[in-house]
C-alpha positions, 0 to 999 in steps of 0.5 A, a space after each residue: 719729896 718728889 711728886 708724881 709729875 716731877 715737881 717738888 713740893 716747894 715748886 707745887 706750893 709756888 704754883 698754887 699761890 701764883 694761880 690762887 693769889 686772892 684766895 691765898 692771902 684771904 685764907 691767911 688773913 682769916 687764919 690770922 684774925 682767928 688766931 689772934 682773937 683766940 690768943 687775945 681772948 685768953 688775956 683777961 686784962 683787956 676789954 673785948 673792943 681792945 681785943 678785936 682791935 688787936 686781932 684786926 691789926 695782927 691780921 692786917 700786918 699778916 696780910 701786908 706780909 702775905 701781899 709782899 710774899 705773893 708779889 715776890 713769887 709773881 716777880 720770881 715767876 715773872 723773871 724765871 719763867 720760860 713760858 709766856 706770862 698770862 698777860 702775853 697770852 691774853 693780848 694775843 
């Protein structure tokens, strides 16, 4: 699956995550909490407050995983990039 500029879809996803870290983590958190609330709402044996607490905990764990993934992408990009990093560009 090559794209028009010669990048693979995985490479273009990596570049998007590097360029939009907070948006990626925030949208993953919002998706996680929405999915968890939807799942927990189908379970009739819990109180609504417990359902919301469980949804928040699931979304928090997913956010930590997303932050770790973003850090791994940043580490990979920093050590395997041939161009200057954004910090070096701003320093000049």
